[in-house]
N, C-alpha and C positions, 0 to 999 in steps of 0.2 A: 612207700615209694616203690619198693621192689614189686609189690603186688600189682600196682598200676602199670608198671613196665611189662610184667608178664602178660597181663590182660591185653595190653596194646599189641604185643608181639603175636599173641594167639589170634587176635582179630585180623591182623595184617596177613598172617599165613592163610587164614580162612578166606579172606578176600582174594588173595592171589590164586588160591585153588579154584574158587568160583569163576574168576576171570579166565583162567587157562582152560577150564572145562568148556566154557561157552565158545572160546575161539576154536577149539579142536572140533566141536560138533557143528560149527557154523557151515552153512551151505554156500559153497563158492558161487553158485548161480544167483544168489541174492545180491542184487546191485545196491539197493538202498530201501529205506522206508520213507515215504513222503506223506505230508498232510496237504490235501488239496482243499482249499476253502471256498471254492465256487464250483458249480456244476460244469463239467466239460464233456467232450466226446473223445474216446480213444478207439481208433479203428472203426469209427461209426457207431460205437456202443456208448450210450449215455452213462456217465459216471457221476453219481452224486458227490457232494462235498464229503470228505472223509479221509481216513488214513489207509494207505495202500502200500503193500510190499511190492517192489519191482524186481522181477527175476529175468535174467538173461536166458534166452532159449538156445543159443548157439545156431539158430536158423537165420540165414541171410536170404534176401530176395534174389531171384535170378536176375543177372544184369541184362539190361536191354542192349541189343546189338548196336543200335545207332545212338544211344544216349550214354553220356558219361556222367555218373553221379557219385556222390560220396559213399564210402563204405557204410553199410547199414546192418542192423541186427534187430530181429523181433524181440520185444520186451513184453512180458506178461505182467498185468496188474492183478494182484491177488488181494482178497479180503476174506478174513476168517478161513484161510487155507484153501480157498477156491479161486480159480482163475475167472475173473469177471470181464476182462478185456485184454486186447493185444494192440500194440502200436509199434511202428518202426522207430528206432533210435538211430540218429546219424552219429557216426563215430569219427572223432577227430583225434589224430595222433600227435603227440608233442614233436616228433621228428619231422612231421609234414607241415608245420606251421609256416606261413609266409615270413620272409625276412623283415618286412616292414609293415606298418599299418596296425589298426586296432586289434586284429586277430593274431598278431605276431607274438603276443605274450602268453606264456603258459598259464592255464587256469590253476587255481589252488585245489588241493584235494578236498572233497566234501560234496555236499548237495545244496543246490539252490533251486527254489521254486519261485518264479516271478511272472507277473503279468506283463506282457509286452505292450508296446505303444498302442493306444486306442482301445485296449482291453479286449481285443479279438482273439488272442492266443495266450495260453499259459505255457511257459517254457520250463521244463525240468532239465537241469544241467547237473550231471553227476561226473565227478572227476575221480578216477581210480587209477593210481599209479601213472602211466603215461597215456592212458585213454580217457577221452572226455565223451560222454554220451549225452546227446541233445535230443529231447523229446518235445515236440510241439503239439499241443492239444487245443483244438478250437473250443472257445467258450460256448457253452450251450445257451442259446437264447430261445425264449418262449416255450 
């Protein structure tokens, strides 16, 4: 019985060490990893179905003088450590949500990849703390 308890404790400590090592070395620019199941386009670049790491660049498009638009940031799609495409992500902040309506509720933390109505766009929604990143990718046809 004691031997089993000692083994369980040793495994738990090893597991905690491995988890803490991963979190310390984690790259803060990595937004999430997504699995895209259908070919899409990101920034005009065709992306085949596959798994991609999304990284925040810290780069924002220049605001248009006459146009008011939501806050945006460029996001890189990487595969096997190489940037394969870039796309703008719309950023929504919990503090700026409308008081009423469907958009008034805060999204849950995590990532969702979903096909939008009529299958024309794939939306990637990533909620991190008080920021929600929305990326819309046209589905590649033909």
